[in-house]
C-alpha positions in Angstrom: 0.0 0.1 0.0 1.4 3.4 -0.8 -1.5 5.2 0.4 -1.7 6.8 4.1 0.9 8.6 6.0 3.7 6.4 7.3 4.7 6.8 11.1 8.2 7.6 12.2 9.4 4.2 11.4 8.1 4.4 8.0 5.1 2.0 8.4 1.8 2.6 6.5 -1.5 1.9 8.0 -1.5 -1.4 6.1 1.7 -2.3 7.6 0.6 -1.6 11.1 -2.6 -3.6 10.7 -0.8 -6.5 9.4 1.7 -6.5 12.3 -1.1 -6.4 14.7 -3.0 -9.3 13.2 0.2 -11.4 13.1 1.2 -10.4 16.5 -2.1 -11.7 18.1 -3.2 -14.4 15.8 -4.6 -17.4 17.7 -3.6 -20.9 16.6 -7.1 -21.7 15.6 -7.3 -18.6 13.4 -9.6 -15.5 13.7 -13.2 -15.1 13.5 -13.5 -12.2 11.2 -16.7 -10.0 11.6 -17.9 -9.0 8.3 -20.6 -6.5 7.7 -20.2 -5.8 3.9 -19.3 -2.0 4.9 -16.2 -0.3 3.6 -14.1 -1.0 6.8 -14.9 -4.7 6.7 -14.0 -5.0 3.0 -10.5 -3.5 3.9 -10.3 -5.8 7.0 -10.8 -8.9 4.9 -8.1 -7.9 2.5 -5.6 -7.1 5.2 -6.1 -10.2 6.9 -5.7 -12.0 3.5 -2.5 -10.1 2.9 -1.2 -10.7 6.4 -1.4 -14.4 5.7 -3.2 -15.3 9.0 -5.8 -18.0 9.3 -9.3 -16.7 9.5 -12.9 -17.5 8.8 -15.2 -14.5 7.8 -18.9 -14.3 9.1 -21.8 -12.1 8.2 -24.6 -11.8 10.7 -28.0 -11.9 8.8 -30.2 -9.3 10.5 -33.0 -9.4 7.9 -33.2 -5.5 8.1 -29.8 -4.6 6.2 -30.1 -2.8 3.0 -30.9 -5.0 0.0 -28.1 -3.5 -1.9 -25.7 -4.5 0.9 -27.1 -8.0 1.0 -26.6 -8.3 -2.7 -23.0 -6.9 -2.6 -22.0 -9.6 0.0 -23.7 -12.3 -1.9 -22.2 -11.4 -5.3 -18.6 -10.3 -4.3 -17.9 -12.7 -1.3 -19.8 -15.8 -2.4 -18.0 -18.7 -0.9 -15.7 -16.5 1.1 -18.0 -15.2 3.9 -20.3 -17.6 6.0 -24.0 -16.3 6.6 -25.1 -16.5 10.2 -28.6 -16.4 11.3 -29.4 -15.2 14.6 -29.5 -18.0 17.4 -32.2 -16.3 19.5 -34.8 -14.7 17.3 -35.4 -12.5 14.3 -36.2 -8.6 14.2 -39.9 -9.5 14.1 -39.9 -11.8 17.1 -37.6 -9.3 18.9 -40.0 -6.6 18.5 -42.8 -8.8 20.1 -40.3 -9.9 22.9 -38.5 -6.6 23.7 -40.4 -3.8 22.3 -38.9 -1.2 20.0 -35.0 -0.6 20.3 -33.8 3.0 21.0 -30.4 4.8 20.9 -30.1 4.2 24.7 -31.2 0.6 24.7 -30.5 -1.5 21.7 -31.4 -5.0 22.1 -31.1 -5.4 18.3 -27.3 -5.4 18.0 -26.8 -7.8 20.8 -29.4 -10.4 19.3 -28.9 -9.7 15.6 -25.2 -8.8 15.3 -23.0 -9.5 18.0 -23.9 -13.1 18.8 -20.9 -14.6 16.8 -17.4 -15.5 17.6 -18.1 -17.1 21.1 -14.9 -18.4 22.4 -12.7 -16.9 19.7 -10.4 -14.0 18.9 -12.5 -11.7 16.7 -11.2 -9.4 14.0 -13.3 -6.3 13.7 -13.1 -3.2 11.3 -13.7 -0.8 14.3 -12.1 2.6 14.1 -11.5 5.2 16.8 -12.6 8.0 14.3 -16.2 6.5 14.0 -17.3 7.7 17.6 -16.2 9.2 21.0 -16.7 5.8 22.6 -14.6 3.8 20.0 -11.9 6.3 20.4 -11.5 4.9 23.9 -11.0 1.2 22.7 -7.8 -0.6 22.9 -6.3 -2.6 20.2 -7.1 -5.8 22.1 -10.0 -6.0 24.6 -12.4 -8.4 26.0 -16.0 -8.2 24.9 -17.7 -6.4 27.7 -21.2 -7.5 27.0 -22.7 -10.1 29.4 -22.4 -13.5 28.4 -19.9 -12.9 25.6 -16.8 -14.9 25.9 -14.7 -13.6 23.4 -11.7 -11.2 22.6 -11.9 -8.3 20.2 -8.9 -7.4 18.0 -9.2 -4.0 16.4 -6.3 -3.8 13.8 -7.7 -0.7 12.0 -8.4 1.3 15.0 -6.2 4.3 13.9 -7.3 4.5 10.3 -9.1 7.5 9.2 -12.0 7.4 6.7 -9.9 9.0 4.0 -7.2 6.2 4.4 -10.0 3.7 4.1 -11.2 5.0 0.9 -7.7 5.5 -0.4 -6.9 2.0 0.3 -10.1 0.7 -1.5 -9.5 2.7 -4.5 -5.8 2.1 -4.8 -6.2 -1.6 -4.5 -9.3 -1.7 -6.5 -11.4 -3.5 -3.8 -15.1 -4.0 -4.4 -17.6 -2.0 -2.3 -21.3 -1.6 -2.0 -23.0 0.9 -4.5 -24.9 2.7 -1.7 -21.6 4.7 -1.0 -21.6 6.3 -4.4 -25.4 7.4 -3.8 -24.2 9.4 -0.8 -24.6 7.0 2.1 -21.6 7.5 4.6 -22.2 4.5 6.7 -24.1 1.3 6.0 -26.1 -0.7 8.6 -29.6 -1.8 9.6 -32.3 0.1 7.8 -34.3 0.7 10.9 -31.2 1.5 13.1 -32.3 3.8 16.0 -29.1 5.8 15.7 -30.4 7.1 12.3 -31.8 10.7 13.8 -33.4 11.5 10.5 -34.8 8.3 8.9 -36.8 10.0 6.2 -34.1 9.1 3.4 -34.1 5.5 4.5 -38.0 5.5 4.5 -38.2 6.7 1.1 -35.5 4.3 -0.2 -37.0 1.2 1.6 -40.6 1.9 2.3 -41.8 -1.8 2.6 -39.5 -2.5 5.6 -40.9 0.6 7.3 -44.4 -0.1 6.5 -44.1 -3.8 7.7 -42.5 -2.6 11.0 -45.3 -0.1 11.5 -48.0 -2.7 10.8 -46.2 -5.1 13.3 -46.1 -2.5 16.2 -49.6 -1.4 15.6 -50.7 -5.1 15.7 -48.8 -5.6 19.0 -50.0 -2.7 20.8 -53.2 -4.2 22.1 -51.2 -7.1 23.7 -48.8 -4.8 25.7 -50.2 -2.9 28.7 -46.9 -1.1 29.2 -47.3 0.5 25.6 -50.9 1.4 26.3 -50.0 3.3 29.5 -47.8 5.6 27.5 -49.5 5.9 24.2 -53.0 6.4 23.0 -52.6 3.8 20.2 -50.2 1.7 18.0 -50.0 4.5 15.5 -49.1 7.1 18.3 -46.3 4.8 19.4 -45.0 4.3 15.8 -45.1 8.2 15.3 -43.1 8.7 18.5 -40.5 6.0 17.6 -39.8 7.1 14.0 -39.6 10.7 15.1 -36.5 9.7 17.4 -38.1 11.9 20.1 -36.4 11.6 23.5 -36.8 11.1 26.4 -39.5 8.4 26.7 -43.1 9.4 27.7 -43.4 9.7 31.4 -45.8 7.7 33.4 -47.1 8.8 36.9 -44.2 11.6 36.9 -41.7 8.9 36.9 -39.1 8.5 34.2 -38.6 4.8 33.2 -35.5 3.5 31.6 -36.0 1.2 28.6 -35.4 -2.0 30.3 -38.3 -1.1 32.5 -40.4 -0.2 29.6 -42.2 -3.5 29.5 -41.8 -4.3 33.1 -45.3 -5.9 33.4 -44.7 -8.3 30.3 
């Protein structure tokens, strides 16, 4: 790789990532977490060039952009294993847990982060993505309850510009949504999307199906009825990304108490 700024020792971002992968490679090989996004595309290529043993896995959420799913199917056929959630689907999760929000996201734990138990997991996480990720170490245990795995972030110090420079310089494939202005790819219904209007316009059927499911579940959930006048009202609140949650008896409930009587 000729792109990226070398450090004081002349190492490029690619050199550093490959050294990390080789340094911490387990005898049985890595579990490579592959999402189909730009970072995991680079991660896969770096692992291949590092010569380390790895097996790549894509967690099938059922609510990823169809364009992303097709990209993984077409470009990584036979290279990436497709893993279905062991607990339940997005639709079953709505019934069991209610709607996910920015402060309480059961969806990631159930749909995406179940893989790699007992393994050393390669990720494409980068510090530039968020303030919390800026505090990550290159190697760290997974802190989620019940998760017995070690995370290795060999691309932690890569910038977004270096990721794209590498993709273009090496002619790597990437999902077409990036060329249409999407900066990050993930679940279409992600509660972290503060302005979901664009996604609603692009993938209306998924939003319509979710709305119908929430409205249908409303009569079965007393906790929802205590805070919203109807299933439609709850949907309007959720899709508006309004915070905080509606109050009940002048008491503010956390999301894990939202369905306490279920």
